[in-house]
Structures are given as C-alpha cells and as structure tokens.
N, C-alpha and C positions, 0 to 999 in steps of 0.2 A: 217173205214170200218165198226147197222145202227147208230152207230157212223159214222160220215162223212167219215172217212178213210176207213171203211169197205165197203162203197159204191164206193170207188175209187180204191181200190186194194193195196196190200202190196208190191208185187214184190220181186223176188228172192234174198233177202239179207240173206245169210246163217247165222244161229245162231252162235254166238261168236262175230261177228261184229254186224250186225243188221239182225235180222232174215230176174209184172210186165206185076153195074150188075142188072140184072132184078130179080124180085121176082116172085115166083110161089107158089101157094098153091096146087101144083100137087097132084093127087090122089094116087099115090103109090110111095113107096120107093124101094121095092124089094131088094133081096140080090144081091150083085154085082157078076158078073162073075169072073172067076179066074183072068182075065186081069183087070177087074174093081176094084177088091179088092186090087190090088197092083198098081193101075194106077199111084200113086205117084212115083213109082220106075223109071219111065222114065224121071221124072223131077229131078232137083237138090234137094237133101233131106234136111229136117230140122235137121236131126240127123242121125248119122250112126246107122244102125239097122232098120231105118224106112223102107227102101226099102227091106232089107234082111228079116226082119220079115214078111213083107207083102208077099214077094215072097215065103217064106217057109210055109205060112199058107195054109191049105187045102182050096179048092175052096168053100166048102159048109158051108157058114155062115148063111144059110137061116133061121135056127131056131131062130137066133137072129134078123135078118133083118125083118122077117115076124111076129114077135111077136105083139100081140094086147095089148095095154095098158089098164089097168083097173083103171079108174079115180075115186077117192072118194073126197068128200068135205073135205077141211081143211082150215077153216077160210074163207078168201076172195079168196082163190085159190082152185085149185083141185090138188090132189097129186096122184102119181102112182110110181111103181117101174119098172126099166128097167134092164133086165138081159143081162149081157155081159160075155164073157170068161175072166178068169184071164189072160190067155196067148193066144194071137191071133194065135200063131203058133200051139196051141193045142186046137182047139175049142171044141173038145170032152171031154176036161178035166174039172177041177173045174170052177164054175161060181160064180159071185157075183151079188148082186142087187144094182143098183144105184138109189138113191132117186131123183125124179124129181117132179116139180110142174109147174103149168101154171096159169096165171091170164088172164082169157078170154078177148078177144077184146070187146070193148064197142060199136063198130060200125060195119061197113061192113068189115069183116075180109079178109085181103089179104093173110094171112098165119101165120106162127109161127116165132117169133123172139127169138132165144136162146141167153141168156145173161150169162156173167161170170164176176165177180168183180175183179179177180186177185188172188194174193197169191204168190206162190202156197199155197193152203189151204183155200182160201175163199169159202164160201158157196154160190153156185148159187141158191139153194133153197131159202135161206133167201133173197138174192138179188132180185130174181124175185118177191117174195112176197111183197117186198117194193114198187113195181110198183103200187100196189093197193092203196097206200097212197100218190101217186104223185111223188115218187122218181124214179130214174133209167131212165125213158123215159118221153117224153112229152105227153100231152093229145092226140095230133094228132097221135102219134105212138101207144099209148094205144088203140085208136079207130080202128087202122088198123091191129093190130097184137095180137095174143095170146102171152103174154110174158112168156117164158119158161125158167126155171132154172134147173140145176142139180148139185148135189154135186159130184165132180169128184171122181174117185176111190181113196180111202184112206182118204177122207174128211168127217168129221162129220157123216152124216147118211149113208154114202156109204162105208161099210166095213172100218171103221176108223182106221188109223194108231195110234197105242198106244205105247208110249215109257216110259214115266215117269208119276207118280202120281203128284198131285198138289204141294205137298211140295218139291218133287224132282225137278219139273220144276222151282219152285221159286229159288232154289239153283243154278240150271243150268243157268238161265237167269241173275242171280245176278253176275255171274262170271266176272272176269276182261277181258274186250274186247281188252285191249292194253297191253299184257304181256311185261314187260320191261326188264327182265333179263332171263337167261337160266332156272332158277328154275320155274319162272312163265310160260315160254313158254312150258316147259315139262309138266307142270300141265295142260295147255290149250290143249295140244295134248292128254293127258290122259283123260280129261273130254270129248273131242270130241269122242274118241274111245268108252268110256263107254256109251255115249248117243246112238251112232250108234248100239252098241251091244244090248242095251236094246230095240231099235226099232225092230231089227231083231228077238230077242227072243220073243217079245210080239205080233208082227204082222204076223210073219211067211212068207210064200212064196210070199204073195202079195207085200211085200216090194221090190221085184225084178221087179214088174210090175206096177209101178205108174209113168212111164215116160210120158212126154208130148205127144209123139207119140201115146202111148196107149190111153191117154185121147182123142186125136183127133179121133182115130178110134171109141171110144165109142160114140163120138158126131155124127159120121156118122150113127151108129146104131140108135141113137136117131132120127136123121133126117128121117130115113126110118119109124121108129115106129110112128112118128108124121104124116106120110102120105105125106111128102113134097119131091118133086123131087129136090128142091134146098134148101140149108140151108141159112137162114138169121141170121145174128149174130152180136151182140154187145159185144166186149171184151175189158176190161180195164186192163191196167198194164200187169201182167203176162197172163191175158186172151188174150192179143194180140199174145203171143207166141203160145198159143193153136190155135188161129184163123189162123195165118199164116202157122202153121204146117198143119192144116186141109186143107187150100187152096192149099198147095203144094201137098198133098196126093190125094185130090179129087177136082181138079180144075173145073171139069164139074158140080159139085154140089154146087158151090159157087153162092149164091144169092146176097143179099145186105149185105156187110160186112163192119163194122166199127171197126177199131182197134185204140184205144185211149190210149196213154201213152205206147209207144212201147218198147218191149224187142226184139231186133233182134235175130233170131235164130243162126246167124253166129258169135256172139261175144264169146270170151273165158271167163272163170271165172275171170281171171285177168282183162280183159277189162271191164267186168261188174262191178267189184269192183272199179276200177279206175274211170269209168264213173259215178257211183253213188257217189263216194267220191267228185268228182267235182260238181255233181249236188246238193248234200246236202250242200256243202260249199257255192255255189252260192245262194241257197235258204236261208241259214242262214244269209248271208250278207244282203240279201233283207229284212229279218225279222229285223235284227239289225238296218238297215237304217230306217225302219218304226218305230221302237221303239224309236230311237233318235229323229225322226221328231215329234213324238207324245208328247214329253216333259216328263221330270222326268223318263227317262229310267234308270233302276238300273244297266245297263251294262256299262254306260259311255257316253261321249259326242260326240263320232264319231264312225264310223263303225269299223275302225281298233282297237280302244280301246275296243269296245264291243266284237269283235271276240277274242281278247286276254283275255278278262275277262272270256269268256265262257271256253276257254282252261285252264285257271288257276283254274277255279271252278271245272272242271272235274278232274284235277290233285289232287285237294284238297279232293274230295270225293273218289278218288281212294285210297289215303293215309288214310283218316279218313271219312268213310261214315257218312251221316247225319241220325239222329234219325227220324223214322216215327212211327206213331201210327194208330191203327184201320185198319191194312192191313193184317190180318190173321197172317201167320207165318213170314211175312216180317217185320222186325223191323229196317232195315237200308237201306237207299238209297245209293246204291253202284254206281260206275261209270257205270256199266252195265245198271242198272235201269235208271240212270239219262240220259244216251244217248238215251234210248228208249223214255223217256218222251219228250226230245227235238225233236227227229225225228218225233214223233207223230204230233207235231204242225206244222211241215214243210209240211205236206200233204195238209193242208187247211189254207189259209190265215185267215179265220174266227177264227182260234184257236190262232192266235198270241197274242191277249190281254190276253188270259188265260195263255200262256207261260210267258209273262212278269210278270204277277202276281205270277206265280210259281217261277220265278227267284228271284223276290223280297223277297219272303218267304225263299227260299233256301239260299240266300246270308245272311240271318239273322238266319240261323241255322235250319230252319224247312223244311224238305223234303217232307211233306205230299202232297202238290199240284203237285209237279213234279212227285211223285210216282203215283198220280191219272192219269196223262197223260200216264205214262208208262203202267198202267193197261189197258188203252184203246188200246194201241199198241199191247199188248200181249193177248187181249181178256180175261182179267182177272178181276174178281170182287174183291171188297175190302175185302171180306171175305176169299180170297185166292183160290176160285174156278175158273176154266177156262171154259168159255162158248163154246169154240171151240177148235179144235186141230191144228190150223194154225201153231203154233210154233213147232209142232212135224212133220208137213208135209213138211215144207220148205226144209229141208236138204234132205229128202227122194227123192223128185222130182228133185231138183237142181242137186244132186249128181249122179243121173242116167243120166240126160241130159248132164252134163259136169263134167268130173272127175277133181280131184285136186291132187296136189303134197303133199307128207308127209314130204318133206325136210324142216325143220325149217329155214334153211338158206335162202330158197326162200322167205319166209315171212318176214324175217328180211330185206332183200334187198327191197322187195316190200314196206314195211312200210316206208323206207327211201324215195323211189321214190314217193309213194303216198303223203307223207307229204309235198313234194315240191310243188305239185299241189293243195293239199287240207290240210293245216296244222291242221285244227280242226277234220276233218272226215277221213283223209287218213289212218293213222295207224290202226284205228279200222276196216275199210273196207278191208285193206290189210290182216290183221289177220283173217278176216271172212272166207277167202278161206280155212283155215285149216280144217274146218268142213268137206269139201269134200275130203281133203287129207287123213283124218282118217276114212272116211266112209267105212263100211265093205262090201258093195255090189258094185261090179264092174260096172262102168258106161256102159250103153248100147248105149249111144249117144255121139255125139261130135258136136261142132259148125259147121254148114254148111249153105251156102246161100240158100235161097228159092226164087223162081220166080213165082210160081203158074201159069205157062204158060198155056194159054187157058181159064183162069177164066174170069168172068165179072169184071167190075171195082170195086176196093177195096178202101174205103176211110180210109186214115191214118191221125190221128190227133195228133199233137205234141204241147206241151206247152213250151214256151221259157225258163221258169225258173222252170221247173219240177225237184224236187229233186231226185226222185227215177228212173225216166225214162227220161234221158236227151233228149232235143229237137233233138240233132244230131242223136239219134237213130231212131226217126221218119223219119228224112230226109233220113237216110240210107235205111230203109226198103222200103220207097216209091219209091226210085230209083231202088232197087233190084227187086221189084215185076214187073211182066210183064205188069200189068194193075193197078198200084198203083197211087193214087191221094192224094196229101198232103194238109191238111188244117192246117194252123199255127195259134195258139193262143198266143198272146203276153201277158203273164200273169204269175202269181205265183200259186203254188200248184200243186198237182198231178192229172193229167188228166184234161179234159176241158169240155166234154159234161155234161150238167146238173150240172154245178158247178158255175153258175152265169152269164155266158156270153150269152146274147140273140142272138148275132151274131153267135157264135158257134152252139147254139141249133138250130137256123134257118137253117143253112147249113146242119147239120146232119139230121134234120127232113125232109128237102126237098129231101135228098138222100134216106132215108129209106121209105118215103111215096110215093114220086113221081119218084124216080130213077134219080134225077137230080145230076149230078156230078159237083162239083165246078170248076170254071175256074182255070187254072194253076196259081200258085202263090197266091191263095186266102188266106187272113190273116184277123184275127179278133183282 
C-alpha cells in the first residue's frame, strides 16, 4: 500500500490477528431534500443505523452540500479541505475537515473519479497523488477524469485517530497473535481492551463516528462539492465496502463504479476472518508452489512440506523470537511481526522473491529481512516511526461496522474450526476477532445485504487467488447488487486493476472511459 500494497488496500483484518452506469460532470450537487438525504433507507441497508441515522438527521445539510472548495497547489496535485459534521444526526454540532486532493485530467474532462485504496485507514490523498506518477489509473482514465482522493474521517490528515505512540504500537503489534493457553488468552483480551481505551481517551467523540456509513455520507458531500450530479468511483479492498454502502444509500447518484477486491457488507466478523484465513492459506500455497518450482526453495521440496515448514517456523519464533537490528525499539522478530511480514508478500506476487530471501535469512537465525516486510505492512519506518495511522484506524472502523464477542470460549472454538480450513492462518485470524469483542465503543452497524436498487451498472472485480478479499466475495456482491457486473481475474495477489493484467486494465478502462459493461462471464 506507495509500497505496492498501499496501492492495493489492506482490508479489515483486526489487529491481533492481522490488522478491503453513465458518467456526468453535472454542474451542481445541491443539498438533498429530507427524502433524498435518507434515500438509502428504502433500500436494504449496508449496516444497521444507516437508515435510522439518515432518517433522524435534520433535512438541512445545505451548508455542507453547498460549500465551495478552495483549491491550492500541492506538488502535482491540488489540495483542499471538505467540512463535514461529526454526527450526521446533529449537523448543527461539531464539524471536522477532511483532506482532499485532485490530480487534474490531462485531456477532455468527463468529470471526477474519486478513489480509495482500502484499509480501513488507507490514505486516499496519497493514493490519488500517485496517479500523477502513472499509478492508480491508466493514461486514458487520467485523460478523462480529475482523479480525486480524500482521507476518510479518522485517517491521517482528516482528524486522525490516535491511540498509541510509536513505541507502544511496536509492543502492541509484536504481541502473540495465537494465544495458546488461558494466561495468554487473558493477556490478549487485556491488551485489546487497553488499546481500545487509549483510542477513546486520545481521539474523543469522533471515535464513535468513523463507521463506513458515515464515510459514505461524507463521500456524497464530496460529490456535491465537486459539482458532480453523479459520483464516479474506484474503490479497492475495503474501499469496495465504502463504495457499495454509498451505492445503497445514494443509488441515483451512482455514476461509473469499480469495486475491486470486494468486502461484502453482509458478512459477519467471523465470516470475514474465516474467509481471509482461507484466502491467505490459498495464496501462501501458491507462493510455496512458485518457490519450489523456482529451485533452491528454503522451505522444502513440495508444497505440503513448505507449508508445514512455515508453521513450524512461526511456532519457533513464538517460543524464541529472532534477533533483529537497525529497527528502532524493535529488537526481536516475534510471531506477530513474522506473520505481518509473510502477509505483506501475499498482496503482490512481485514480492515473492523478497519473501523467499527473507525466509532464507530467517531460517538461518536473522530476522531483519522479514521484519522489513512487516514494516511495510504496518506503514513503519526502520527507525521506528509510523508514516500513517492505518494500524490504529482498523479496529475503530471495523468494530463500529460489526461488533464482536468478548467470550474467550468463542475464539477457542473458532480457532479450532478455522485451523481445519486453514492450518497456517486460521488460528491467528480467529483470535483477531477478539479486538472487536473488547472494543469499548458499541457497534452502530451490523452485516446487511446491499442491492443499490436503481443504480447504474456497477463493475465488480474479483481475483481468484486474492488473499485478503477472496474471489467468492466478489461473486457474492455482484449477485446481490441490482445492477452488478462481475469481471474475473484468474491470478494471484490482492486486487486486479493496474496490477499487471492488460486484459483487466482494458475492461476497466473501457467501462470508466466509454461506459462499456463487460459481457456476462468475462474473465481475464
């Protein structure tokens, strides 16, 4: 994530385990009427509270919808602030400013294309800025659209959520992701509670208002402020959750929507954990297969042996962490750091040789290279500083969208169940749910199906061996959407657009630039 993963999205893995139509450049956005501001309430909701919050909101949001953006130069982009209410049910109450930027179209402008890289916690400002360097979208799309990004509420430049300082985050992320006995499990619960309490204490009331529904409402204010009647959108990973939620709330304002690497709004936290466990297991097997085929693989001579070697290695570093140097306050590669390093490489097949080299070093007692991969995952520099707050945002958003159980027995049972489906990743992702079980803020949402009834066509992109957003999730959302169209990419890594497939890029570009919807069953 402009690490390659940051451009692809992290997606809702809670920390403890692992931290997912026609175009118009219309001249006005205008504040919605009372009915329009809650138009999603007549549709099936993305989360409980979506409809009720909209229904409860006073009709007059005009001061937000009618605001004029003041753009200033910032490198290759232009930057501005967007003012939104902290609580849409109380638009006369406190407000926050969201950081936004745009990279202007290089040709005849069709409108704006809002982009989000995922997370929760990924910076849309950084993501959009990368478009100026040839990332994010193709030349044809750059020619046709202003590429617009925003840091969602709580993220980086937009009233950032703050929980721990750098040294505290190091200790938190180093913690055991697979607590084996009652004492370790109690400690995991204690650590989760302490982290949540710190987030509340340092962030204040905003911590109650960083749900995906509220981000989607912010995005509609952004649409209006940009002067667009319809929102054109490219969301990756968790950005698909924002996009589908928006489409369900505001179907009449859906322009050309691309949802790549899908997080379905109707899956539970347990389903998310199990799905990702299976996804990472499959991706890791693909990696080991490639490692073996390349020759001199340090993990063994076949896939099963390689997977077993990874599991035994993780048990070894759980019992006796490896020494690392030059990593600020981190001096040991724990199981927590090691799993992040391995996960980082699963997001992009181009990182597999780096992971093989890291395994070769780690199996000889040197954890530095695997720690360097973990640094990338956590947006951490080798001096111990964190460049973003994604690891502090993940729980705050996920736990508002989907609550969790505080019953340790639930996670013990889940760990056994997950391990049967995914021996390497299952236990860790089962215990990851505890973060929401101990979260101090009550969830405002729950899993619900979205349909976006009445929207234009929405392009859904799924990758067959995606670790973080399994292909089945893309199939699921494409079927649930009233006007969903699935594009399948038979490949590895997280998300598909601008990840090396000219076939995928061509289909997405034709849709964004020309409005061409791919034929049913289209695959690359």
